[in-house]
C-alpha atoms as one frame of an Amber mdcrd trajectory, in Angstrom:
protein
  -0.119  -0.248   0.161   2.964   2.006   0.407   4.599   1.963  -2.553   1.313
   2.772  -4.551   1.382   6.070  -2.296   4.638   7.027  -3.515   3.291   5.815
  -6.910   0.924   8.668  -6.601   2.488  11.103  -5.173   5.212  10.524  -8.045
   2.955  11.288 -10.961   1.209  14.273  -8.742   4.382  15.777  -8.893   5.362
  15.395 -12.228   1.703  16.391 -13.504   2.456  19.453 -11.790   5.881  20.028
 -12.971   4.863  19.512 -16.340   1.465  21.920 -15.870   4.258  24.780 -14.493
   6.092  24.108 -17.671   3.224  25.051 -20.052   2.129  28.014 -17.300   5.286
  29.332 -17.681   6.117  28.713 -20.914   9.719  27.505 -21.009  10.322  27.823
 -24.456   8.648  29.526 -27.304   7.194  26.119 -28.799   5.505  25.824 -25.359
   4.567  29.719 -25.156   3.142  29.419 -28.835   0.862  26.280 -28.136  -0.187
  27.820 -24.995  -1.351  31.272 -26.673  -3.104  28.877 -29.369  -5.217  27.371
 -27.035  -6.024  30.415 -25.429  -6.596  32.081 -29.128  -9.058  29.314 -30.260
 -11.207  29.575 -26.679 -10.954  33.082 -27.659  -9.595  34.048 -25.133  -7.379
  36.900 -26.971  -5.736  38.866 -24.438  -4.266  35.752 -23.075  -3.292  35.097
 -27.048  -1.549  37.801 -27.467   0.392  37.386 -24.166   1.797  34.417 -25.106
   2.153  34.547 -28.635   4.308  37.919 -28.086   6.196  35.798 -25.545   6.827
  32.822 -28.354   7.385  35.769 -30.974  10.288  37.712 -28.948  11.910  34.491
 -28.782  12.272  34.243 -32.497   9.157  31.933 -33.039   8.262  32.778 -36.849
   4.482  31.139 -36.771   4.049  33.223 -33.299   5.464  36.109 -34.944   3.030
  35.598 -38.299  -0.040  35.213 -36.023   0.886  37.745 -33.672   0.793  40.158
 -37.092  -3.034  38.682 -37.914  -3.794  39.171 -34.011  -2.536  43.140 -34.892
  -3.787  43.251 -38.148  -7.690  42.372 -37.431  -7.761  43.533 -34.114  -8.008
  40.753 -32.090  -7.597  41.272 -28.181  -5.885  45.068 -29.077  -7.197  47.630
 -31.266  -6.340  46.959 -35.136  -2.812  48.678 -35.729  -1.489  47.898 -39.327
   1.914  49.241 -38.323   2.128  46.797 -35.545   0.688  44.255 -37.811   3.709
  44.708 -40.602   6.275  44.879 -38.081   5.474  41.347 -36.720   4.684  39.865
 -40.555   7.838  41.360 -41.505  10.016  39.344 -38.503   8.039  36.172 -40.158
   8.577  37.080 -43.557  12.417  37.563 -42.995  12.258  33.850 -41.324  11.004
  32.822 -45.201   7.258  32.064 -43.798   5.114  32.445 -46.783   2.036  33.036
 -45.437   4.273  36.171 -43.847   5.708  37.066 -47.089   1.996  37.190 -48.675
   0.811  38.834 -45.802   3.383  41.869 -45.970   2.528  41.441 -50.201  -1.114
  42.232 -49.190   0.089  45.301 -46.812   2.191  46.645 -49.894  -0.584  46.112
 -52.189  -3.656  47.918 -50.158  -1.020  50.394 -48.061  -2.285  49.431 -45.270
   0.336  50.443 -42.507   2.730  51.769 -45.173   3.043  53.117 -48.635   0.753
  51.530 -51.612   4.138  50.192 -53.424   3.023  47.534 -55.901   6.630  46.621
 -56.586   7.628  45.771 -53.104   4.468  44.007 -52.982   4.848  42.134 -56.222
   8.366  40.759 -54.537   6.770  39.804 -51.442   4.619  37.845 -53.065   7.208
  36.122 -55.369   8.816  35.223 -52.603   6.413  33.560 -51.155   5.415  31.746
 -54.682   9.217  30.134 -54.906   8.504  28.533 -51.884   5.643  26.789 -53.438
   2.546  28.826 -52.236  -0.377  28.609 -53.971  -1.131  31.540 -56.130  -4.832
  31.702 -55.010  -3.694  33.672 -52.226  -2.377  36.504 -54.582  -4.440  39.315
 -56.311  -3.899  38.922 -60.733  -1.547  35.936 -59.858  -2.084  34.996 -63.626
  -0.262  37.996 -64.268   2.114  37.671 -61.477   5.773  37.192 -63.343   8.426
  36.460 -61.181  12.316  36.311 -61.970
């Protein structure tokens, strides 16, 4: 009976340690996953906090998602300049979704001066990585070098 008690206590300690690791966000992946859980439950303020932790640690997926939260005003006031900042961090790490997002912002002049050449450059970077053309405006006329 004493051995079962010790095993049960051991499992409780492991469980508490695992829960604490998730709650404190020991690495960018854990922070991102915590943010994703909050986002999916529509707790955008908490999602923003955890995405920012992961993004600050260089997680490119968290950066593009954080950019999206600013772009659409989820949990924060809509802020195109802040969205562009995070999209660019992710895009410069080669994330196609972020590259397309930056391209769209240049295409429409959101947070930046409208610049079709710059939009095309970002769209072409995404296409070079196999992104679907359906995400890009006038894709049939897009000529990438």
